[in-house]
Each structure stands twice: as structure tokens, then as C-alpha cells.
Backbone as a printed PyTorch tensor [residue, N CA C, xyz], in Angstrom:
tensor([[[ 88.9830,  44.6200,  90.4660],
         [ 88.6200,  44.7590,  91.8500],
         [ 89.6320,  45.8010,  92.4770]],

        [[ 90.8180,  45.8760,  92.1810],
         [ 91.7210,  46.9160,  92.6310],
         [ 91.2710,  48.2780,  92.2180]],

        [[ 90.8210,  48.3450,  91.0670],
         [ 90.4230,  49.7280,  90.6050],
         [ 89.2140,  50.2160,  91.4100]],

        [[ 88.2480,  49.2860,  91.7310],
         [ 87.1110,  49.6250,  92.5370],
         [ 87.5160,  50.0980,  93.9020]],

        [[ 88.4400,  49.3600,  94.5270],
         [ 88.9400,  49.6580,  95.8150],
         [ 89.6910,  51.0650,  95.8380]],

        [[ 90.4430,  51.3030,  94.7790],
         [ 91.1540,  52.6320,  94.7660],
         [ 90.1350,  53.7330,  94.6020]],

        [[ 89.1000,  53.5990,  93.8430],
         [ 88.0940,  54.5590,  93.6270],
         [ 87.3290,  54.7690,  95.0270]],

        [[ 87.0670,  53.7050,  95.6900],
         [ 86.4390,  53.8880,  96.9920],
         [ 87.3270,  54.7050,  97.9900]],

        [[ 88.5870,  54.3080,  98.0470],
         [ 89.5490,  55.1190,  98.9340],
         [ 89.6050,  56.5710,  98.4860]],

        [[ 89.7000,  56.8190,  97.2940],
         [ 89.7320,  58.1510,  96.7370],
         [ 88.4590,  58.9590,  97.1390]],

        [[ 87.3460,  58.2860,  97.0550],
         [ 86.0370,  58.9190,  97.3890],
         [ 86.0580,  59.3030,  98.9070]],

        [[ 86.5240,  58.4140,  99.6770],
         [ 86.5790,  58.7000, 101.0920],
         [ 87.4710,  59.8300, 101.4570]],

        [[ 88.7230,  59.8060, 100.8880],
         [ 89.7380,  60.8870, 101.0200],
         [ 89.1630,  62.2480, 100.4890]],

        [[ 88.3810,  62.2360,  99.4510],
         [ 87.8270,  63.4910,  98.8060],
         [ 86.8980,  64.0150,  99.8670]],

        [[ 86.0420,  63.1530, 100.4780],
         [ 85.0420,  63.5950, 101.4550],
         [ 85.7670,  64.1940, 102.7120]],

        [[ 86.9090,  63.7370, 102.9700],
         [ 87.6240,  64.1950, 104.1030],
         [ 88.6060,  65.2620, 103.7860]],

        [[ 88.5370,  65.7550, 102.6240],
         [ 89.5910,  66.6970, 102.1440],
         [ 89.3930,  68.1640, 102.5590]],

        [[ 88.4830,  68.2660, 103.5140],
         [ 88.1670,  69.7000, 104.0490],
         [ 88.3590,  69.6610, 105.6070]],

        [[ 89.1420,  70.5240, 106.1740],
         [ 89.3280,  70.5070, 107.5960],
         [ 88.0410,  70.5010, 108.4270]],

        [[ 87.0790,  71.1690, 107.9720],
         [ 85.7300,  71.1800, 108.8270],
         [ 85.2050,  69.8010, 108.8050]],

        [[ 85.3020,  69.0150, 107.7170],
         [ 84.6970,  67.7150, 107.7080],
         [ 85.4990,  66.7140, 108.5690]],

        [[ 86.8160,  66.9320, 108.6300],
         [ 87.5890,  66.1970, 109.6250],
         [ 87.3020,  66.6180, 111.0110]],

        [[ 87.0550,  67.7360, 111.2480],
         [ 86.6050,  68.2140, 112.6370],
         [ 85.2930,  67.5910, 112.9990]],

        [[ 84.3760,  67.4790, 112.0430],
         [ 83.1610,  66.7850, 112.3990],
         [ 83.2970,  65.4010, 112.8320]],

        [[ 84.0980,  64.6630, 111.9090],
         [ 84.4280,  63.2510, 112.2160],
         [ 85.0710,  63.1220, 113.5990]],

        [[ 86.0230,  63.9940, 113.8030],
         [ 86.6870,  63.9000, 115.1080],
         [ 85.7650,  64.2170, 116.3050]],

        [[ 84.8140,  65.1650, 116.0090],
         [ 83.7870,  65.4690, 117.0730],
         [ 82.9020,  64.2550, 117.4130]],

        [[ 82.7520,  63.3510, 116.3780],
         [ 81.9510,  62.1870, 116.5980],
         [ 82.6910,  60.9180, 117.1270]],

        [[ 83.9660,  61.2320, 117.4920],
         [ 84.8970,  60.1840, 117.9400],
         [ 84.2310,  59.4140, 119.0830]],

        [[ 83.6350,  60.1580, 120.0670],
         [ 83.1040,  59.6140, 121.2300],
         [ 81.6810,  59.0920, 121.1420]],

        [[ 81.0560,  59.3110, 119.9720],
         [ 79.6880,  58.8540, 119.7880],
         [ 78.7700,  59.8520, 119.1850]],

        [[ 77.5420,  59.5720, 119.2200],
         [ 76.4960,  60.3350, 118.5310],
         [ 76.3640,  61.7440, 119.1880]],

        [[ 76.0820,  62.7000, 118.2650],
         [ 75.8500,  64.0940, 118.6810],
         [ 74.7800,  64.6730, 117.8600]],

        [[ 74.0590,  65.6290, 118.4270],
         [ 73.0730,  66.3800, 117.8170],
         [ 73.7540,  67.4050, 116.7730]],

        [[ 72.9920,  67.7670, 115.8530],
         [ 73.6190,  68.7450, 114.8820],
         [ 74.0320,  70.0550, 115.6220]],

        [[ 73.2020,  70.4440, 116.5460],
         [ 73.6340,  71.6910, 117.3760],
         [ 74.8630,  71.5150, 118.1570]],

        [[ 74.9860,  70.2530, 118.7080],
         [ 76.3070,  69.9200, 119.4930],
         [ 77.5650,  69.9830, 118.6240]],

        [[ 77.3250,  69.3530, 117.3260],
         [ 78.3850,  69.4060, 116.3330],
         [ 78.7770,  70.8530, 116.0160]],

        [[ 77.7660,  71.6290, 115.7240],
         [ 77.9310,  73.0320, 115.3590],
         [ 78.7660,  73.7320, 116.4380]],

        [[ 78.3440,  73.5290, 117.6730],
         [ 79.0090,  74.1390, 118.8430],
         [ 80.5260,  73.7900, 118.9660]],

        [[ 80.7360,  72.4490, 118.7010],
         [ 82.1290,  71.9210, 118.8360],
         [ 82.9850,  72.4480, 117.6440]],

        [[ 82.4910,  72.3290, 116.4850],
         [ 83.1650,  72.7350, 115.3190],
         [ 83.3280,  74.1610, 115.0650]],

        [[ 82.2950,  74.9470, 115.4980],
         [ 82.2820,  76.4220, 115.3910],
         [ 82.1070,  76.9660, 114.0090]],

        [[ 81.0740,  76.3910, 113.3340],
         [ 80.7940,  76.9250, 111.9890],
         [ 79.3150,  77.2860, 111.8510]],

        [[ 78.9660,  78.1370, 110.9140],
         [ 77.5850,  78.4720, 110.7230],
         [ 76.7450,  77.2580, 110.3550]],

        [[ 75.5080,  77.3180, 110.7090],
         [ 74.5720,  76.2370, 110.5300],
         [ 74.5010,  75.7520, 109.0800]],

        [[ 74.3870,  76.7190, 108.1850],
         [ 74.3290,  76.4210, 106.7470],
         [ 75.5140,  75.7490, 106.3010]],

        [[ 76.6460,  76.2170, 106.6680],
         [ 77.9200,  75.6150, 106.2830],
         [ 78.0510,  74.1580, 106.8270]],

        [[ 77.6350,  74.0160, 108.1110],
         [ 77.6570,  72.7230, 108.7190],
         [ 76.7960,  71.7290, 107.9120]],

        [[ 75.5830,  72.1590, 107.5820],
         [ 74.6870,  71.3060, 106.8100],
         [ 75.2890,  70.7930, 105.5800]],

        [[ 75.9960,  71.6560, 104.8320],
         [ 76.6330,  71.2910, 103.5650],
         [ 77.6870,  70.2080, 103.8050]],

        [[ 78.5560,  70.3580, 104.8810],
         [ 79.5370,  69.3980, 105.1590],
         [ 78.8980,  68.0980, 105.6120]],

        [[ 77.8350,  68.2140, 106.3890],
         [ 77.2390,  66.9310, 106.8800],
         [ 76.6340,  66.1790, 105.6500]],

        [[ 76.1470,  66.9090, 104.6930],
         [ 75.5960,  66.3050, 103.5080],
         [ 76.6470,  65.5910, 102.6920]],

        [[ 77.8340,  66.1230, 102.5660],
         [ 78.9050,  65.5790, 101.8980],
         [ 79.3220,  64.1840, 102.6540]],

        [[ 79.3670,  64.2340, 103.9040],
         [ 79.8280,  63.0730, 104.7180],
         [ 78.6760,  61.9740, 104.7400]],

        [[ 77.4660,  62.3840, 104.6530],
         [ 76.4070,  61.4880, 104.5420],
         [ 76.3500,  60.7720, 103.1260]],

        [[ 76.6470,  61.5810, 102.1200],
         [ 76.5190,  61.0530, 100.7520],
         [ 77.6390,  60.0000, 100.5370]],

        [[ 78.7500,  60.1070, 101.2430],
         [ 79.8980,  59.1330, 101.1520],
         [ 79.7210,  58.0840, 102.1720]],

        [[ 78.5890,  58.0060, 102.9320],
         [ 78.2860,  57.0490, 103.9670],
         [ 79.3500,  57.0040, 105.0170]],

        [[ 79.9170,  58.1150, 105.3600],
         [ 80.8490,  58.2580, 106.4410],
         [ 80.1290,  58.4640, 107.7560]],

        [[ 79.0420,  59.1510, 107.6880],
         [ 78.2270,  59.3430, 108.9070],
         [ 76.8350,  58.7890, 108.5730]],

        [[ 76.0670,  58.5460, 109.5900],
         [ 74.6790,  58.2600, 109.4880],
         [ 73.8780,  59.1700, 110.4220]],

        [[ 72.6320,  59.3450, 110.1960],
         [ 71.7640,  60.2610, 111.0740],
         [ 70.5470,  59.5760, 111.3800]],

        [[ 69.9420,  60.1190, 112.4520],
         [ 68.6150,  59.6420, 112.8950],
         [ 67.9080,  60.8550, 113.4370]],

        [[ 66.5730,  60.9000, 113.2650],
         [ 65.8260,  62.0110, 113.6900],
         [ 65.0620,  61.5730, 114.9680]],

        [[ 65.0000,  62.5210, 115.9510],
         [ 64.2930,  62.3250, 117.2030],
         [ 63.5930,  63.6210, 117.5130]],

        [[ 62.2570,  63.6150, 117.2380],
         [ 61.5310,  64.8550, 117.3340],
         [ 62.0160,  65.8250, 116.2970]],

        [[ 62.3200,  66.9870, 116.6820],
         [ 62.8040,  68.0250, 115.6960],
         [ 64.3780,  68.0390, 115.6400]],

        [[ 65.0360,  67.1250, 116.2920],
         [ 66.4700,  67.1500, 116.3190],
         [ 66.9490,  65.9910, 115.4420]],

        [[ 68.2200,  66.2330, 114.8580],
         [ 68.8560,  65.2140, 114.0570],
         [ 70.1680,  64.8970, 114.7680]],

        [[ 70.3760,  63.5780, 114.9710],
         [ 71.6030,  63.1060, 115.5820],
         [ 72.5520,  62.3950, 114.5600]],

        [[ 73.8820,  62.5910, 114.7040],
         [ 74.7660,  62.0050, 113.7930],
         [ 75.8080,  61.1770, 114.4920]],

        [[ 76.1770,  60.1610, 113.8400],
         [ 77.2850,  59.2560, 114.3240],
         [ 78.0620,  58.7680, 113.1790]],

        [[ 79.2130,  58.1680, 113.4620],
         [ 80.0750,  57.5820, 112.4650],
         [ 79.4890,  56.2530, 112.1230]],

        [[ 79.4210,  55.9740, 110.7590],
         [ 78.8610,  54.6670, 110.3360],
         [ 79.8820,  53.5830, 110.7760]],

        [[ 81.1400,  53.8980, 110.7710],
         [ 82.1570,  52.8500, 111.2150],
         [ 83.2730,  53.6150, 111.9520]],

        [[ 83.4050,  53.4600, 113.2650],
         [ 84.3910,  54.1510, 114.0170],
         [ 85.8000,  53.7910, 113.6650]],

        [[ 86.0000,  52.7850, 112.7980],
         [ 87.4440,  52.4460, 112.3400],
         [ 88.0360,  53.6820, 111.6150]],

        [[ 87.1770,  54.5160, 111.1080],
         [ 87.7370,  55.7410, 110.4910],
         [ 88.5870,  56.6130, 111.4420]],

        [[ 88.2540,  56.5810, 112.6980],
         [ 89.0700,  57.2760, 113.7140],
         [ 90.4160,  56.8310, 113.7660]],

        [[ 90.6050,  55.4160, 113.6240],
         [ 91.9940,  54.8530, 113.5630],
         [ 92.7810,  55.4690, 112.3770]],

        [[ 92.0230,  55.6220, 111.2080],
         [ 92.7000,  56.1130, 110.0200],
         [ 93.2060,  57.5480, 110.4450]],

        [[ 92.4220,  58.4460, 110.9670],
         [ 92.7710,  59.7600, 111.3180],
         [ 93.8440,  59.7600, 112.3670]],

        [[ 93.8090,  58.8260, 113.2860],
         [ 95.0000,  58.8050, 114.2590],
         [ 96.2940,  58.4030, 113.5670]],

        [[ 96.2630,  57.4770, 112.6270],
         [ 97.3580,  57.1340, 111.8490],
         [ 97.9530,  58.3220, 111.0640]],

        [[ 96.9710,  59.1470, 110.5490],
         [ 97.4170,  60.2970, 109.8650],
         [ 98.0240,  61.3480, 110.7800]],

        [[ 97.5460,  61.4050, 111.9700],
         [ 98.1840,  62.2860, 113.0200],
         [ 99.6430,  61.8700, 113.2370]],

        [[ 99.8330,  60.5300, 113.3930],
         [101.2790,  60.0040, 113.5690],
         [102.1220,  60.3410, 112.3930]],

        [[101.4400,  60.2180, 111.2000],
         [102.2750,  60.4250, 109.9650],
         [102.6870,  61.8910, 109.8850]],

        [[101.7240,  62.8300, 110.2630],
         [102.0250,  64.2720, 110.3270],
         [103.1260,  64.5280, 111.2960]],

        [[103.0090,  63.9820, 112.5470],
         [104.0230,  64.2600, 113.5590],
         [105.3920,  63.7510, 113.0950]],

        [[105.4800,  62.5830, 112.3890],
         [106.7540,  62.0420, 111.9170],
         [107.3120,  63.0260, 110.9440]],

        [[106.5040,  63.5400, 110.0050],
         [106.9570,  64.3870, 108.9810],
         [107.3700,  65.7420, 109.5180]],

        [[106.6300,  66.1630, 110.5210],
         [106.8480,  67.4330, 111.1810],
         [108.2300,  67.4650, 111.8910]],

        [[108.4450,  66.2670, 112.5980],
         [109.8320,  66.0770, 113.2460],
         [110.9340,  66.2020, 112.1580]],

        [[110.7940,  65.4540, 110.9980],
         [111.8230,  65.5360, 110.0200],
         [111.9430,  67.0030, 109.5010]],

        [[110.8420,  67.6440, 109.3340],
         [110.9830,  69.0070, 108.7590],
         [111.6940,  69.9800, 109.8530]],

        [[111.3950,  69.8290, 111.1010],
         [112.0650,  70.6370, 112.1030],
         [113.5760,  70.3170, 112.0910]],

        [[113.9380,  69.0680, 111.9620],
         [115.3500,  68.7630, 111.9210],
         [116.0580,  69.3800, 110.7550]],

        [[115.3520,  69.3270, 109.6000],
         [116.0210,  69.9020, 108.4260],
         [116.1550,  71.4720, 108.5870]],

        [[115.1370,  72.0660, 109.1290],
         [115.1950,  73.5540, 109.4350],
         [116.3530,  73.9140, 110.3610]],

        [[116.5100,  73.0190, 111.3780],
         [117.5830,  73.3040, 112.3100],
         [118.9120,  73.1480, 111.5920]],

        [[119.0440,  72.2120, 110.7030],
         [120.3130,  72.0100, 109.9880],
         [120.5490,  73.2890, 109.0450]],

        [[119.4700,  73.7540, 108.3800],
         [119.5590,  74.9510, 107.5100],
         [120.0210,  76.1000, 108.2860]],

        [[119.4240,  76.3050, 109.4180],
         [119.6710,  77.3980, 110.3660],
         [121.1110,  77.3930, 110.9010]],

        [[121.6080,  76.1640, 111.1580],
         [122.9220,  75.9360, 111.6750],
         [123.9300,  76.3190, 110.5730]],

        [[123.5830,  76.0430, 109.2930],
         [124.4840,  76.3470, 108.1640],
         [124.5480,  77.8000, 107.9950]],

        [[123.5080,  78.5350, 108.2760],
         [123.4500,  79.9640, 108.0490],
         [124.2190,  80.7950, 109.0430]],

        [[124.3880,  80.2070, 110.2600],
         [125.1050,  80.8210, 111.2740],
         [126.5130,  81.0340, 110.9260]],

        [[127.1070,  82.2110, 111.1790],
         [128.4380,  82.4620, 110.8770],
         [129.3640,  81.5960, 111.7850]],

        [[130.4490,  81.1070, 111.1270],
         [131.3950,  80.2160, 111.7540],
         [132.3190,  80.9210, 112.7290]]])
């Protein structure tokens, strides 16, 4: 069971391993958007967006529905936003530590 869970986690992280796909997920934070609205928010070409949406759909991170000639996307489970928020806090903590180390290095380089 542990192995299956680890494989699932790795699959999700692989799907999120591209900045554009994270941007798509973050764009869907507030709810459902059309493909055109996602494209506008993320700022990528339509063909590129389609490829990224396909990856996210294949991993069941997002779901879609058609209405007329438009396709709307939403997060399958908004709990994923919490994971991204935790990653932001993790990044900020590591960035703070890196800045502190750089300041120490810079202080050591200054002539006494």
C-alpha cells in the first residue's frame, strides 16, 4: 500500500513539475474557468495550453465540461491549493535562510 501511495504522489508531482501547469492550477483557485480565460491569465499559446491541460486531465488534477463550443475547467479537488500554499511557505522559509547565508558570506568578504 505504501508503494502505491508513493507512486500516486510522484505522479501528481510529475504533473505539477512544469511552471505553466502550476500557473493553471493557481488560476483555477477561485473556481471554474473557460479555456480562453485560462489562456489569458497564464499567457501561453493555445496549443501549448492544450498540452498542459491534457497532462493535468490525465492525472485527474482537473476536470472539464463542455457548454456549447466552450470548454470549462476546474480543479477535481481544491485541497491541491493547500498543497501549493504549503509549498509557497516552504519556499519562503528556504529563501529566508538563503538570504541570511548570503548576508553572512557578504559580511565575511567585507574588509575588516
